[in-house]
N, C-alpha and C positions, 0 to 999 in steps of 0.2 A: 576416465572417460565418463563415469557416472556423475562425477562432480561437475564436469563441463556441461553435461546435459541439464543437470539441476540448475546451474548458474544461468544457462540460456532461458530455461523456463521461468526462472525468477525475474530476469530482466525483460522478458518479452512484453509484459504489460506496459512497461515504461517505453520500450522501443515502439510499440504500436501507438502509444499516446503521442509520442513525438512525431510520428508519421501520419497522424490522424488527418482525414480530409477536411476537418473543421479548421485546421491551421492554414492560414494564408500568408505566404511569404511576400513581404513588401520591400521593394528596393527604394531607398531614399538617397538623395544627393544634397550635400551641403550647398546652400545658396548664399547665406550671409554668415560671417564669422566676426564676432567681437573679441579681439585679442587683448588680454590684460597683460600687465607686466609679468604675471605668472598665471597661466591657465587661459581658457577661452570659452566663450559662450557660442555654441554652434546652432544655427537655425537651418533645418532641412525641410524639404517638401516631398510629398509622395502621394500617389493615388492608388486605389484598390477597388476591385469589383466585389461588392458585398452581397450576401444573400440576406433575406429577412430572418431576423432572429439573432441568437447569441452565437458568437464565433471568436476565434483567436487570430490576431494579426501578429506577425513576427517581422519586425524591422531588423534586417540582418546586415552583417558586414559593417558594423559601426566601430567606433573607437573602443579599445579595451581599457581606457583610463577614464571612463565616464563616472562622475559622481552620481550614484543611484538616486540620491535625494533631490537632484536638480532636474530630473527628466520630466518634461511636460509634453502632452499630446493634445492637439485640438483637431476638430473635424468641422467641415462646412455643411454637412448634410444632417438629416435627422437621425443622429447616431448618439447613443448613450455610451460613454466610456466608463466601464465598470472597474477596471484595475489596470495599473501600469507597473511593470517590473523590469529590472535590468539584470541580465545574466551574461556570463562568459561562455562561449561555445568553443570547446577545445577540439571538437571533431572537424571544424572548418577553420583552419588557421588562416592568417592573413595572406593575401595574394601578393607576392613580391615579384615585381617585374624583373629586378636584377637577378633573382635566383633562377627564374625561368630562362633568362638570357645566358647565364652561366651553364645551365643544364643543356641548352641547345648547342652551346660552344663545345662542350665535352663530347656530345654525340658526333658533331662534325669532325673533331680531331680524331676520335676513335675510328671513324669511317676512313679518314685519310691514312691512318696508321695501318689499317687492314689492307688497303690498296698497295701501300709501300711494301708490306710484308710479302704480298703475292709477287710483286716485281722483283724483290730481293731473292726470293726462292727460285725464280726463273733464271737469274744470273748465276746463282749457286749451282743449279743443275747444268748450266752451260759449261761452267768451269770444270765440273766433275766429268762431263762428257769429253771435253778436250784433253783432260789429264789421262783418261783411260784409252784414248785412241791416238797416241803419239806415233805408233809404229806404222810404217808404210811399206808396201811391197810384200813379198812372201819370204818363206824361210830360204828358198833356193833362188829367189829372183832379186837381183841387185837393183839399186835406184841410182839414177844418174845424178851428178852433182847439181845440175840445173833444177831438177825436180825436188831434190832435197832442200835447196835454198828457198824455193818457192813455198814449200810446205813449212819451213821454219819461220819465214816471214808471216805466213798466214796465222800459224799458231800463236806467235808472239803478239801480233796485233789484236787478235781476237781475245786472248787471255788478258792483255792489258785493258782493253775496252770493257770487258765484262767485269774485271776486278775493280776498275775505277767507278763504274756505275754502281756496283754493289756497295762500295765505300760511301758514295754520295747518298745512296738510299739509307744506309745505316745512320749517317749523320742527321738526315732529315727525320728519321724515325726517332732518334734519341731526343732531338729538340721538341718534337711533338709530344713525346711521353712526359718530358719535363713540364711542358705547358699544361698537359692534362693533370699532372700532379698538383700544380699551382691552383688550377681552377677547382679541383676537388677539395683542396684544403680550404679555399674560400667558401665553398658550398657547405662544408662541415661546420665552419665558423658561423655561417648564417643559420644553419639548422639549430645550433646550440644557443645562439644569442638573439636571433631576430624572428624566427618563426613562432609567433605568439598567437594566442587565441583571439578571436574576434568578439566584439560586443554585440548583444542583441537586446532589443526592447520588446518585451512580450506584452501585448495590449489585448485585454478582454473587452469586446464591444457588443452592443445590442442594437441592431439596425431595425428601424421601423418598417423599411421596405427595401427590396433588392435594388441595386443600382451602383453607380460609381460614386465614390466619396473621395474628397481631397483632404489630406492630413498635413498638419504642421507639427514637426518634431523639434523640440528645443532641449538642450542639455549643456551642462558645464563639464569640461574635460581638462585634465592636467597634462603634463609632459609637453607643454608648449608655452609660448610667451613672446615678449619682445623686449629689447634693450635699446635705449637711446644712444645715438652717437652723432657727431657733428663734423662738418667740413667748414673751416673758417678760411675765407679767401680774401686777401688784400692785394689789389692791383699795384698800388704805390702809396706813398705817404700823403698823397693829396686826394685820395679816394676814400669812399665809405668801405666799411667791412661788410662782406656778404657771408651770412651764417646760414648754412643749409642743415636743417635738422633731419636726421635719418633714423629709421627704425630697422633694427635687425630682427626680423621675424623668424622664428624657428618652431618646428613642431615634430613630434615623434609619437603621435597618438595612435598610429596604426591605420588611419584613414586619410587619404589625400584630400586636399581642398582644391577642387578643380574650378577655375574661373569663378571664384566667389567674390561677393561684394565684401571688401575688407574694411574693418574699422579698428582703430587702435585706441585703447583706453589707458589712462594713467592710473587707474584703480588696480587693486590687488586683492581679490576675494580670498586668496589663500592665507592672508594674514589674520583672518578672523574679524568678527564684528562685535566683540564683547566690550562693553564699557569698562574701563579700568576703575579700580577703587583703591583707597588708601586705608591701611590698617594701623592700629596703635603701634607706636615705636617705643620699645622699652629699652632703657639703658641699665647696665649693671656694673658692679665693681668686683674685681678679682685681685687678691693680694699679689704683689710682685714676688714671684718665687725667688728664694735665696740661691746664690751660687756657692756651691760647696767645693772647697779646694783641699786636696789630700797632700800632706807633707810626709815624705818617707822617713826623715830623720827622727821626728818626734812622734810619728804615728798618731797624729791628731787631725781632726777636721776643724776648719775655720769657715765661718759664714760671713758673706758680704753681699751687698747689692750690686747689680750689674752697672758698670760705669757708662756714662753718656759720652758718645764719640764727639770729638771736636769737628767743627764745620770745615768746609773747603770751598775754593773758588769754583763757580760754575759759569760757563760761557754759553750764551744762547746763540749758537752759530747756526745759520740756515743751511739747508742742503744745497748741493751743486745741481746745475741743470745739465741735461744731455740732449742730444738730437740725433736723428737718423735722416739721411738724404737719399731719396729715390725720385724717379720721374713721376710726373702727374699729367694725366690727359686733360685737355681743355674741353669744356662743355659748350656745345652749341645748340643742341636739340632741346625740346621741351622736357620738363621733368615732371614726375608724379606730383610734386608739390603744387603744380598749377591745377591739379584735379582733386585737391584735398580741402575739405571744409572742417574748420575747428568749431566744435560745439562745447560750450562750457556748462557745467552744472555746479551745484553747491559744494561738491566734494572733489570731482574729477573732471578732466577734460577728455574729449573724444575727437579723434582725427578720422573723419569719414572720407574714404577714397572712392571716387566714382569709377576709376578704372578697374576692370576685373583682374584678379590675381590668382595664380596657381601656386600653392605651397605644398610640396611633396612631403610625405611622412618619412623623412630620412634624417632629421635633426640638423640639416645643413643650414647655412646662413642665407637669408633672403633679405637684401637691403632695399628698403622703400624710402624714397625721399618724401617727407610729409609736409615740410614747411621751408620757406626761404625768406630771410629777412635782410633788408638793407639797414645797417646800423651805423650811426655816426661814430667816428673814432678820432681820438687824439693820439698823436704818436710822440714818443719820447724814448730816450736811451736810459738804461739802468745797469748798474754794476755793483758787485760786492767783491772788490779785489782781494779781500781776505780769503774768500772761498773759491773764486774763479777769476783768472786774470782777464777774461774777455768781457766786453760790454754787450748788452743785449738790446735789440730794438723791440720796444713794447707798443702794442696797440691797446689803448684804453677804450673799451666799448662803452658808449654812453647810452643809457636807456635800454639796455639789453633785456631788462626784465619785463618788457611789454608783451613778449610772446609767451606761449604755454610751453616752457622748456623745463626739462628734467636734468639732473646731473648725469654726465657721461663723458666718455673719451672723445677727444676732438683731434682731427687731422688739420694741421695748419699749413696754408699755402701763401707764399709771398712772392710777388712778381712772377706768377705762374710756375713757381718751383715749390716742391714739397720741402718744408724745413723741419718737420718733426711732429711729435704728438704732445698734447697737453690735456689737462683734465678741466672740463667745462663745469665748474662748480656753481650751479644756480641756486644753492642754498644760502649764499651770502646775503647779508642785509643791505649791502651797499648797491647803488644803482650803477656803479662803474666796475667793470670787470677787465682785468689786465690779462693780455695774451702775449706771450713771447713770440716774435716773428723771426728769431734767429740771432746768431752772433754777428757783430759788426766789427771787423778787424780794422776799420778806419778810425775807430775810437780807441785810443791806447791808454791803458791803465797800468801803473806800476806802483806797488806798495812795498815799502821797505822800513826796517827798523833803524833809527839813527843811533848807531852804537856809541858814539862819543857822548851822547846825552843820557845814556842809561846809567842808573845808579843802583847800587845795592849797599846801603850804608847802615850802620848801627846808630839808632837814635839815642839809646842809652844802654845800660847793662842788661835790660830785659826786653827791649823791642828792636825790631828790624824794619827797614823801609826799602821798598823796591820801586823804581820809577821806570816807566816805559814810554818812549817817544817814537812816533811813526810819521812818515811822509807818504803822500799819495800823489804821484805825478799824473796829470790828466792832459791829453792832447787830442784835438779834433783835426784829423787830416782829411775830412770830407770837404766837398766843395760847396756845402750848404751849412747854415747855422743849425745847431742842435740844442735841445733841452736834455739835460743829463741829471739823473738822480743817483747818488752814490751813498752806500750804507757801510758803516763799520760799527764797532761796539767797544764799550768799556765793560770790564768784568764786574760781576756782582758778588756780594757777600751775604751769606746766611748765618753769620756768626758775629756777635757784637765785638769779639776780640780781634776780628779781621776787618780793618777799615780800608775801604777803597775810595779814592778821591779823584775826580776828574780835574786834573791840573789845567789842561788846556783843551777846549772842545773845538778850536779852530773855526769859529763862526758857524758851527753845525747846530742843527736842532738836536737837543739832548733830552732823551727820555730817561729820567732817573730810575723809573720802575723796571724798565727792560734793559737799560744800558745802551740803547741803540743811538747811533749818531747818523744824522741824515743831512746831506748837502744837496741843494737844488741849484744847478748851474745852467747858464746860457752861454754857449761858446760859439764864437764866429769861426768861419773857415780858417784853418791853420792856427787857431788860438790854443794856447796851453796855459795851465795854472798848476799851483801846488797847494795841496791840502795838508794840514798838520793837526795832530792831536796828541795829548799825553795824559797819563794817569799814574797814580802812585798807590802802593799797597803797603799798609803797616800792620804788623802782626807780632806776637810774642816770640822770642827766640826759641823757646822750648818746643815750638811746633815746626813741622815741615810744611812749606807752602806747596800745595798741589794745584795743578790745572793752569798755571800761568805760562 
């Protein structure tokens, strides 16, 4: 007890200081937010009634992820700002609307359970009363058959009715208790994970005269940002492509952004701003360690150098494509892109949106359309039958790099149908970007090895030679002519003892460095053709050929 009194006396000066009348609590509201790829710059405004002289202002209930070095405070009156500090207040945790709603729900369910318990006990008392008063008449007085039947019917009906109601009440009570348990579990989870301290900016000011002063508060906060994504829509192969650039804005700063003027920047202050430098690069040599082998019979050690492994065939095979099909709503109304202005700087671009936005502090996704572009497109078919037997319809976007676009995932729509996802890679140097619009089953590709032309022969006593021949059947069953690009490949060798030769490239463009074969075809409706190519591989017999 003495220790508790001593602790209270020790803390009392601090408690009195925190409750000093010189401290003025100021409530500020974010009005503008510049969201970076990681983090955000928040601009808030507030007003306070000041007295003449020195005093302390506390801007309360702010984000708990503020960078203390970024806090700036300005005043429009004759006020001298003496100091600015940022602190966390653990005595005033963040107000969570969801937690209060859960708490109110639990109270309502507990009240309903109490009412059900009262009703259940009433039916239990009724059943007990009926059970203890089954006898009728006296010890020496008989009961007629008619009266006995009436009494039996009455007891049976009343007991059944009371028991049934009691059972229904018990079922409702059980379900409500289960619901209470679920809500309380959610509340406990929020208590442990989400009830966090609030941020406060403590400002020491000196006012020349008493009166109202308006303040501007600016700071950089983390736990927020935005990621780019896109919708690419193509009506048909005779139309331009429409690219809608979207921003997925998220924040979990502990302070909601209510009806703020939102701007999105392509900058990222969290990456740092230090100029890189290069240091001297020193090379050194280390002797190749010997490999020691122990022989049991002679009990001696022998030393040798590690052997160099022989090379093998490597195929530069591309990965296959996949797709997901779901429904896609049609857009008719105006989009936020019509209210967005793009401002470029020497290093970053800023998308300024004139519409007010509300972004709750829950880490959820908030999609904002920031730009919409009509891009010229050329359409063609593409296939790699070695990897995938289907042909794909491609849209080659021409001049796509005119917009302020960042790399991101893209949803692709063709003829008002969702055809899948792709990656919109804006870091490429080319001004043409290819986007797959889906598989076209009307273009048939069949690749096969011609077995009768394959060879595996011995050139001499020390060398072997393998020959591979392939055919690709192509057919256009569409009712319109198409342009089709097909790729295949010839293997490569990284060992001078392994010799690969392109015997027949079948009039394809052949890149010797990559081994890629490319055919560019124009097929009329119903037209078909056959592509052929062959290669040979020669290598020493003492080796095993891998990868072919």
